[in-house]
N, C-alpha and C positions, 0 to 999 in steps of 0.2 A: 359531443361525443357520446359514446357510449361509457359510462363510468363503472357500473355495478358489475364486476365479475371477479372470477378468483384466475384459474389458468385458461387464457382465451381460447386455447385448443378445446377446453372442455365446456365451454360456454352454453352450447346447445344441450349436452347432456344434463347439465346443471339446472338449465331451464325448465327441461322437460321434467325433471323430478319435482321442483317446485310447483308447476303447473299440475300435475299429477296429484299433488298433495292438496292443494288448495281447492281442488274441484273432485273431492272423492263419490260425490254423488252422480257426477256426469261421465267421469272416465276413469279409467285404469291403464298405467303404464305397461308395455311389452316392448320386448326387443325391437327397435326402430320406429316407436313412436307410441300412441296411444289408440285405444279404442273404446266403445262406451261401456260405462261401467257395468249395465243391465244387459246381458245378451238379446238380443232380438229374436223374435220368433223364428222357428225351424221355416227354412225355404225362402224367406226374405234376400231380395238382393242385396250385398252388401256394398255400398259406395263409400270409396277410399279416397281422400282429397290427399294431396302431397306437394312437395317441393321442400326448398331449403328455408330454413328458419330465418327469422329477422321481419318476417311479414305480420306478424300476430295482429289481429285474431285469426288471419288465416294462417296455417291451415287449421291448426289444432284446436281453434275456440271455437268451432261449428259442429263439433263432435257430439252427438246427443241424439235423442229422439226428434224426427222429424227433419234431421239433417244427416250429416255424415256418420258412418259406421265407425270409421276409423280414420285416422290420419298418419301417414309417413312422414316423418320429420328429419331432415336433411342437416347438414350442418350450415352454418349461416350463410345464405344466398347460393347454396351448392345443392345440386340434386340430390336426394338420397338414393343411394346403393340399391341395386336388384335384391340383393339379400335383406334389406330393410324393409322394401317394398312386399317382399314375399313373406316376411314373418309377418308384418300388420294383417296383410290379407287374409293368411291362414288363421290369426287369431280372431278376426272379426267376421268371417264368413258362416253361414248357416244353412248351406245347401241351394242358394237360389244363385250363385255366382258373384263374380267379383266385377265391379266397374272401378277403374282407376281414372279419378279426373286430377289434370293438372295444367298449367299452362305451357305453351308449344316453346319450349326451349331445349336444345340439342340432347342435353344430359336427362331431364325429363324423360323426353321421348325414347330416348335408347333405354334408360334404366327399368321405367316402367313396362317397356315392351319386354324387356328379358325376363321380369318377373311374371308378368302375363302368360309369356311361353311356358316357364316352369310350372305355373299352375295349372295350365291346358294339359300339360304333359303328366302332371298328377291327376287328373280327371275332374278339376274344378273349372267351369267354364270362367273366361277372364276376359274382359275387353277393355281397351283405353280408349279415352278420348281427351283431345289437346285442345284449350281454350285459345282461340285467335280473336281477340276482341280490339287490341289495339291499333288504331288506322293510323298512327302516324311510323308505323314500323314497316310498312309494306303498301304499296298502291293497291286500290280495290281489286284490280284485275290478278293482283299476286295476293289474294287474302289468306289462302292457306299457309303462305309463310310470316303471317302476323303473330307478333308475340302474345301471350295471354296475360293481362294484368287485373284491374278491379272489377273488370266484367264477369271474370269468373266466379264472382261470389253470386251472381245470378244463375250462373248455368248451374253452380253447384248446388244451390236451394231450390231449382226447379227440379233437376234430376233426382234428388234427396227425397223430393217431397213424393214423387212418382213411384220411388222405391217404397216409401213407407204407406203408400196405398195398395202396394201388393204388385205393381207391375213387375211382368218378367223382364229380364237383362235386356233384351231386342229392344223392349218398349223404353225401359230407362235411357239406353244409348239414343234412341229416337229423339227423346225430350231434350237432351243435353244439346244433341246436334241442331235440333230446330232453335233453341234458346240460345245458341251461340250465333247461328246463322243471324238472328234478330237483333243482337248486342254489338254497341259499339261504343268504344271509350278513348278519350282524348286527355293527358294528363300534363302537368307542369311542373317543373321544381323551381324553388327560390335559392336552395341550399343543397349542398349535397349530404351524406349521411357517413359516418365513421365506424369501422369494424371494430368489434373488441379488441382492445389492446393496441389501436394504432391512434397515433396523434393526429394525422392529417385526414381530411375528407377524401373520399373517394375521388370527388371532382368539385370544383368550386363555380358559382356564378357572379359575373361582374354585379356590382352594385348598380341597381337601376335596371337590371334585366332579370328575363326567367329563361328557364330552359324548356322549349316547349317538343312535347313528344317522347317525355322520360321513360326509362324503364323502371322496374320496382327491384332491381338488383344492384341497386347505386350505378346505373348507366346513367350518364348524363344525357339531355336531351338531344333532339338530331338537329335542333336548331336555337339559337337565341334570338328574343325579343324584346322589346321595352316593357317593362314593368309599370304600368302607368297608374290605375285604381281596380278596386273591384269591379265596378260596372263594366270596364272595357275588358277584364279577363271573363267577365260572363259572358259577353258576347264571342269574345274567341272561342270559348270552350262549345259554346251552345251552335253557333255557326259551324265550326268543325265537325260536329257530332251529326248535326243534322244534314250537313251535305251527303251523308251517306245513307240516308233513311232507306230503309229496304223497299224494292218495289211495292211489295204487297202489304206494306205497313199501315195498320189502324191507326186510331187516334189515342188510343189506351195505352200508356207506357209504364214500366218500372224504373225510376231513376235514382241512380246511386252519387251523391257528391263526397267523395272519399278523400280523408285527409292521411297525410303519408308519414307522419310519425311526429312531427314538431311544428304544424299547422294547429294553431288553438281552434277549440270548437268555435268560439266567438267569431272569429275570423271566417269560419266555413259559414256560420250564418249569415253573417253580411254578404258573403258571396252568395248564397242559396237565394237570399230573398231577389236578387236581381235574375238569377237563373230561373228560378221559378217563374217568374212573369215574362221572361222570353220564351220560356217553352209553352206556356198558355197561349201567349200571342201567335206562336206557331201551330196552335190549333190542337195541342197535346193535354189529354187529360193525365194528370199523375196518379197513379196507383201506389199507395203506402210508399212513398219516397224513403229514402234513407240517407240522413247526414251524421258524417262521423268517421271514424276510423274503424275500416273492414279489411283492408288489404294494404298494409303500412311497409315500409322501408328503413327499419331502424329508426334513427332520428332525423330523416329526410324532412326538409320544409317543402311542402308543394301538396298538390290536391288534383285529382281526376274528377272528369264527369263520365258516366256511365248509362246509356239508355237503352233499354230493351223494350223492342214494340210486342206487345202482349197479344195473345188470341185467347179465346175463352178459357183453354186449356191450362195455358201457361199464367194466365191471371190467377185460376184457380189454387195452381200450384206455387206461385211466388207468394200467396196470401194465406198458406197453409201454416197451422202453427208447429212452433220449433221450442223445445227447450234444451239450452247448450249454456256453456260458460258465457260466452261472449254475443249470442243472439237468442231472444226469447219473443215469440209472437203466440198471442192467443193462448189458449190452455189444451193441454193433451191430457186423457186419460192415464191414470198411474201405470207405469209400464208395468207388465207381467215379468215375473222372474223366471228365466229359462235357465236351467242346469247348463254349464258347458259342455259341448258332446266331444268325442272322440275327433281330433283334428282329421280332416282326410286325407291331408297331406302326407306321405310317407315319410318327408322330412322332419317332422315335428312328432311322429308316433316313437314310443319306445321299440327299439330294435334290436337286432343281435350286435355282438361286438364287431367294430368295424374291420373292414380287410386290413390284412397287414400292409404296411407301405414297404414297396420294394427299397431294398438296402443296396447302397453303393458298396462295390467291390472294386479290387484292382485299379487302374488308373481312374474309375469313377469316382474314387473318393475325393481324389484331387481336383476334379471337375465340380463337385459340391463345393470344396473349400473356395474354390476360384468364384462359385455364385456368390457365396455369403461375402466374400471379399468385395464384391463389384457391389453388393448391395450395401456394405458399408461405406464404399466412396461415394456412392449415389446418396446416403444419407448425410455425409458430411457435406458435399457441396448444395443439397438444397437446403440444408437448414442455414448455410453461411448464406445464400443468396435467397431467402425467402422475401424479404422487403422488397428486393430489385424486381423478382417475378410478381409480386402483387401491384408494384407501381406500373409495370408493363400492363398487367391485365386491366388495371384501373382506366387507361386511356381509352378503351372502347367495349369494356367489359364491365364485372362486379368487383374486381380486385382481390379474388379470393384464390387466385389460383396458387401463390406460393404457400399459403395455408395448406390448402388441400394437396398439394405435392408432399409437404411434411408430414400429413397425417397417415397418407399412402405410404411412404417408405419407413416410417415410423411401424406401422403395421406389417409391413411386408418384411421388414428386415427381423422383428419380432419372430414371426411365424418362420421365416428360415432357419434362423438360430435354433428354434425349438428342433425343426425338422433333422438338422443338422446335428443336434445333439443325439437324436435317434439313429442317425447313420444312414438317413434317407438317401437314395440315389438323385441324380440331379434333375430328372422330371418330376417326382413328387416334391421335393425341394422346391422347385420355380412354381410348380402348382399352388402349392401352399402360400408361396409369397404374393403370387398373383391374385389368388382369391381373397388373401386379407388385404391386398391393397385396394383392390375394387370395394371391398365391404366397407372400409373404414373411409377413403376418401371421397366417394361419391363422384358425382357429376360425371362431364364426358371423360375427362383425363383419368378417372379413377378406373372406368370400365375399361377404357383402351389399354392403358397400363396393364390391367390385370389380364386383359386377352393375351397382351403380347407375352408377356413373361411365361404364362402356360404355354402358349403356341412354341414359343422358343424351346423350352424345357423338354417338352414332348418328342424332340429329335434327337436330345442327347443319349448316349449309351448309357448303363449302369455300371459296365465291367470294364470298360476300356476308355482310353482317350478317344473324344470325336474327331473323326477325320475331317479334311477340308470339305468334302462333299456333305458331310452331316451339318456341319458349321453354316456352310451356306445353305442348305435346306432348312435349318433353324431360323436364321435371319429371315429368309423367304415366307416362311409359316408365321412368323410375328408380323411382318409386313401385310400378309395376305389376312390375318386376324383381324388386323386394326383396320384396312380399308374394308372389310365386308361388314364389320360392326359400325364403323362411324361414316361409311359410304364418302368419304371425301377422297378427293384427287389430288395431283398436284397442282397447284395454281391457286388452290382454294384459301390459302391462307390459314393451315392448321399443321399439326406435328408432321402430318403426312410430306410436308415440302422439307423436312430436314430428315424424317424416317426413310423416304424412298430413296434420296441420294446414299444415305450411308448405306443401306443394303446394297443398291448397284454397285457401289466405290468397293464394299467388303467382299461380295462374290465375286467380284471382277479381279480383285487383287489374289483372291485364294485360287482362283481360277487359273492364274497367271504363275503358279507356285510361290506365292510368297506365305512365310510362314504366319500363322492365325495372330499372334500378338502386333506386329507391323501392319499388318493387312487390317486391323481392327483399328489401330491410331490412326492411320491413313483415312480410313472410312469416317471415324471420328471428327477429324478436321474437315472435312469435306462438310457434314452434317452440321458443322459449326459457321461455315462460309453460307450453306445453303440457309441457315436459320436467319443468320445475318440479314440474307437478301430478301426477306419476306417484308422488309421495311417496306420494299417498293410495291407491294401486293395490294390488291382490293379484298377483303373478306367476301366471299361469296354464300358461305354457309354459317351457321353456329350464332353465338350471341352478340359477335362483333359487326355481325352483317348490317342490322339496322343504323349502325354509326361507322360506316366503310370510308366516309371521306374523313372522319377524325382518326382513324386507324394507319391511313396511309402516312408514311414516315416513321412509324413504329412497327417492330418486329413483331412476329407472333410469339406470345409468352408459351404457348404449348411447344413449339417448335425449338425456341430458346432453351426451355427446362430439359428437353429431350438430347440437345447438342451437349449441353450443360454435363448430362448424367454420362453421356457417351465418352466425352473427354476426360473426365474424371476417373471413370472406369479404365480409358486407356493408360491413363499417369499411372493409376495403380497395379 
């Protein structure tokens, strides 16, 4: 288990502070993560790695010359928010544009995409690239839906080396894409990992078995098989990866045998001896292989095998020198010191005083009161149910949903109470709450809840009670914001499966003349029934999709948490 922590909710913040203090020659902490201690030359593409914490050395351990320019660090196993990604990018970029590199997970795709859009709107060229190397998470014909796991290290390395050479943004993206297209990974787990503050692992593996096709966020394997010995496991890993050799593959390959956190190096070397022989028998020439911990999953016992088939360009970039806290190769010229430039992003420049927040007047004051009471009710129920939501999420996910929802509602309530103390109207109050929820919770849920609160509040008047039509429009706006951002549909086994029935019932009752409070209560009950019914659904998108069979029989945690909040608000 994870034993060393203070407040589990601050585990990531405390880790980042310690990491930056341990490596002042390589990194400095900025809001949202870390960047290089020495600013690169003007015009260089800033390569930003990122994702949830719990994977060290990924992602912050590879910040430094020859590798990444910065790393966005989310809560444990949780995508960092768009706010965090934007902050790190602005601190790292020097005029050549920004490339965000991350694994192919819904929350990462959503939040880094939002950050890139914001950078573009501020005049900073920005691109995103999601790694898809995990062959167990989707069939070859559906490779774009695969997860990113340890193969991300190879993609990050070659793209970063191209940027270090001075390649423009489009070329760096091309290198990332070519590396990803020639990279395959297969992993196994012998035991699950435990989140800080928890007493039970996210999953267990029966004695004498191994989980084949694990994720790196505490997700169990997609299947279980017998654990016999190192030679048999070597054969399983090699056969699995080589079965997907690219059509144009040559014989030279970068290979990684990656430990997931609790598998000893000695064990990895026992396994590597057989893997190296099998790869050589298959005709591969191994180019500077890596054996060790590169992309971990807290204290998970397990390992993964990554093979990247190289061409001349990728081999040069794979072998290029690096100097980072966790990865050093070759020798680099001493970095030149470049003064920090004025950020090009308007959001980080000194500016005039912010515009005044619209004030609530008349019955709008009571609406703002009600919004704060609703958030207090949400805060109470989510903290009461944190462990339950985490267990639900661990069935086919990473077990962080309860903790993420608590961090989100804590931040939202604090922001709403500050706005309320200043007399804010309902719209800016809920906008502040939504933005705080998204920024602190991170992940898919954080972004969706933030968008929903902001959209709902935007339809509420500042000076009078909201009419039935306005309340209905607010509910529909929240639903539209969530579906537009998350792209989910009813039946996908997401929070939409509770939100859509709620909005349909709420607007229907209002349209029939029901008073708002009873209409809300009836709709919340409908959402709860719909959330429970997601137990019979098979997930079609999101992190649970690769473990769809395991998910059947258990309701979606996002739908359940939404229904819990709606029912608590109705009761309050």
